[in-house]
VMD Tcl script that draws the C-alpha trace (Angstrom):
set ca {
  {19.41 7.37 8.67}
  {21.02 9.76 6.23}
  {20.54 10.28 2.55}
  {17.54 10.37 0.31}
  {15.23 7.36 0.44}
  {11.72 6.48 -0.65}
  {10.48 7.26 2.85}
  {12.08 10.72 2.79}
  {9.35 13.33 3.21}
  {10.72 15.66 0.51}
  {13.12 13.73 -1.74}
  {15.98 15.71 -3.23}
  {16.65 13.07 -5.88}
  {16.06 14.36 -9.41}
  {12.52 13.51 -10.46}
  {13.42 12.08 -13.88}
  {9.79 11.37 -14.83}
  {9.01 7.98 -16.31}
  {6.11 5.60 -16.80}
  {5.49 2.17 -15.30}
  {3.41 -0.30 -17.29}
  {1.86 -3.38 -15.68}
  {-1.23 -5.56 -15.65}
  {-3.34 -6.43 -12.60}
  {-6.85 -7.71 -11.96}
  {-7.49 -8.10 -15.69}
  {-6.57 -4.55 -16.62}
  {-3.51 -2.82 -18.08}
  {-2.11 0.25 -16.34}
  {0.34 2.93 -17.43}
  {1.20 5.11 -14.45}
  {3.48 8.08 -13.96}
  {6.52 7.57 -11.74}
  {9.69 9.45 -10.87}
  {12.94 9.15 -9.00}
  {12.88 9.38 -5.23}
  {9.83 7.13 -4.74}
  {9.55 3.43 -3.97}
  {10.27 1.14 -6.92}
  {10.31 4.08 -9.30}
  {11.16 2.11 -12.42}
  {8.80 -0.86 -12.26}
  {5.97 -2.45 -10.37}
  {7.68 -3.82 -7.27}
  {7.71 -7.65 -7.31}
  {6.15 -7.80 -3.84}
  {3.37 -5.45 -4.88}
  {2.80 -7.62 -7.96}
  {2.46 -10.71 -5.77}
  {0.06 -8.90 -3.43}
  {-2.17 -7.76 -6.28}
  {-2.11 -11.23 -7.82}
  {-2.64 -13.33 -4.69}
  {-4.67 -11.24 -2.23}
  {-8.45 -11.15 -2.50}
  {-9.63 -7.87 -3.97}
  {-12.87 -6.48 -2.52}
  {-16.00 -7.40 -4.46}
  {-16.66 -4.91 -7.28}
  {-19.91 -3.82 -5.65}
  {-18.24 -3.10 -2.30}
  {-18.49 0.34 -0.76}
  {-16.73 1.88 2.20}
  {-13.17 3.01 2.77}
  {-9.98 1.27 1.68}
  {-6.46 2.28 2.71}
  {-3.28 1.95 0.68}
  {-0.63 2.37 3.36}
  {2.66 3.55 1.87}
  {1.16 4.18 -1.54}
  {4.32 5.13 -3.45}
  {3.33 6.30 -6.93}
  {-0.05 4.62 -6.50}
  {-0.26 1.20 -8.18}
  {-2.29 -0.42 -5.39}
  {-4.46 2.68 -5.07}
  {-5.24 2.67 -8.79}
  {-6.03 -1.06 -8.89}
  {-8.34 -0.75 -5.89}
  {-10.04 2.35 -7.24}
  {-10.73 0.82 -10.64}
  {-11.69 -2.62 -9.32}
  {-14.08 -1.30 -6.66}
  {-15.74 1.71 -8.30}
  {-18.02 2.60 -5.38}
  {-15.35 2.62 -2.69}
  {-13.24 5.50 -1.40}
  {-9.52 4.80 -1.42}
  {-7.19 6.56 0.98}
  {-3.59 6.74 -0.29}
  {-1.14 7.53 2.50}
  {2.58 8.16 2.20}
  {5.16 10.32 3.96}
  {6.82 11.09 0.62}
  {5.47 14.28 -0.95}
  {6.52 13.30 -4.48}
  {4.81 9.92 -4.10}
  {1.60 11.67 -3.08}
  {1.77 14.01 -6.08}
  {2.25 11.04 -8.41}
  {-0.62 9.10 -6.83}
  {-2.89 12.11 -7.27}
  {-1.93 12.32 -10.94}
  {-2.34 8.59 -11.45}
  {-5.76 8.52 -9.81}
  {-6.79 11.08 -12.41}
  {-5.25 8.97 -15.17}
  {-7.49 6.02 -14.29}
  {-10.57 8.19 -13.85}
  {-10.79 7.84 -10.08}
  {-9.68 11.25 -8.83}
  {-13.00 11.94 -7.11}
  {-12.75 8.76 -5.01}
  {-9.08 8.81 -4.05}
  {-7.98 10.79 -1.02}
  {-4.22 11.27 -1.00}
  {-2.80 12.27 2.34}
  {0.28 12.41 4.54}
  {-0.18 10.15 7.58}
  {-0.81 12.91 10.10}
  {-3.57 14.49 7.99}
  {-5.84 11.43 7.99}
  {-8.78 12.21 10.31}
  {-8.33 10.52 13.67}
  {-11.81 9.01 13.52}
  {-11.35 7.43 10.09}
  {-11.58 3.64 9.95}
  {-11.04 1.31 7.02}
  {-12.81 -1.74 5.69}
  {-9.57 -2.96 4.19}
  {-5.91 -1.99 4.51}
  {-3.50 -2.89 1.71}
  {0.25 -2.48 2.13}
  {3.63 -3.46 0.87}
  {5.07 -1.96 4.06}
  {8.38 -0.08 4.14}
  {10.49 -2.82 5.72}
  {13.70 -0.83 5.32}
  {12.63 1.83 7.82}
  {13.71 -0.69 10.47}
  {11.91 -3.29 12.57}
  {10.93 -0.97 15.43}
  {9.63 1.70 13.08}
  {7.72 -0.90 11.08}
  {6.10 -2.24 14.23}
  {5.09 1.27 15.28}
  {3.62 1.87 11.83}
  {1.46 -1.25 12.05}
  {0.48 -0.55 15.66}
  {-0.73 2.86 14.49}
  {-2.79 1.73 11.50}
  {-4.04 -1.81 12.06}
  {-6.27 -0.75 14.99}
  {-8.09 1.47 12.51}
  {-9.55 -1.54 10.75}
  {-13.33 -1.75 10.96}
  {-14.50 -4.53 13.31}
  {-14.93 -6.96 10.42}
  {-12.13 -5.45 8.35}
  {-9.13 -7.18 6.80}
  {-5.58 -6.08 6.12}
  {-3.51 -7.53 3.29}
  {0.27 -7.26 3.68}
  {3.14 -8.55 1.58}
  {6.62 -9.04 3.01}
  {9.65 -10.80 1.58}
  {10.59 -13.90 3.51}
  {14.25 -12.87 3.69}
  {13.22 -9.46 5.05}
  {11.26 -10.93 7.94}
  {7.91 -12.04 6.56}
  {7.68 -15.02 8.91}
  {8.84 -13.12 11.98}
  {6.29 -10.38 11.26}
  {3.59 -13.05 11.07}
  {4.61 -14.26 14.54}
  {4.85 -10.75 15.95}
  {1.33 -9.86 14.80}
  {-0.07 -13.11 16.18}
  {1.59 -12.49 19.54}
  {-0.28 -9.18 19.73}
  {-3.66 -10.79 19.28}
  {-4.21 -10.37 15.57}
  {-5.56 -13.27 13.54}
  {-2.96 -13.87 10.85}
  {-3.16 -16.28 7.94}
  {-0.71 -16.76 5.08}
  {-2.96 -17.61 2.14}
  {-0.18 -17.35 -0.43}
  {3.56 -17.33 -0.94}
  {5.23 -16.63 -4.24}
  {8.70 -15.69 -5.44}
  {9.97 -15.39 -1.87}
  {7.13 -13.15 -0.70}
  {4.59 -13.87 2.02}
  {1.05 -12.57 1.64}
  {-0.51 -12.08 5.08}
  {-4.21 -11.71 5.81}
  {-4.72 -9.91 9.12}
  {-8.02 -9.61 11.01}
  {-9.12 -8.95 14.56}
}
mol new
graphics top color blue
foreach p $ca { graphics top sphere $p radius 0.5 }
foreach p [lrange $ca 0 end-1] q [lrange $ca 1 end] { graphics top cylinder $p $q radius 0.2 }
display resetview
């Protein structure tokens, strides 16, 4: 693939800083964004469905949560503010996305509990109580499968992953593919053409 994309490690697109305003889990957010990251100008509709329809961890939960493909950090910030005793890992290949997530974690007062990292810098032994992701479908089916095969096994034994995928981009086929590999997959919600998948061991 050629050209600059949101999964480019070091985007060359002009940053053109902006702000994204949205509401989730009973709170209003104003986060920094910029060109060259996923859904730079608004909260992505799939992410909005995920945050609205998936089951957030209980506020008193502890442990480690993973935002896989964090972009500028909307899921990270919602998790960090909703679950104030948890550690949130924000992982993205895009350097600009990581910088924005770091800044946005500070904006919401959660900088000390958010660990922003490129994928290869996450400790090999780290496991996660929950994984949240609006996965990068446009990297291609094989690459997407490899991404999930890399990270889903890092769920804690009783952990849960929440994924959102547009139906027309393969949400139902991904459901089948995960089931065929032994994962327990439920679809607790669908909205606006998006499938919310709950994945457990």
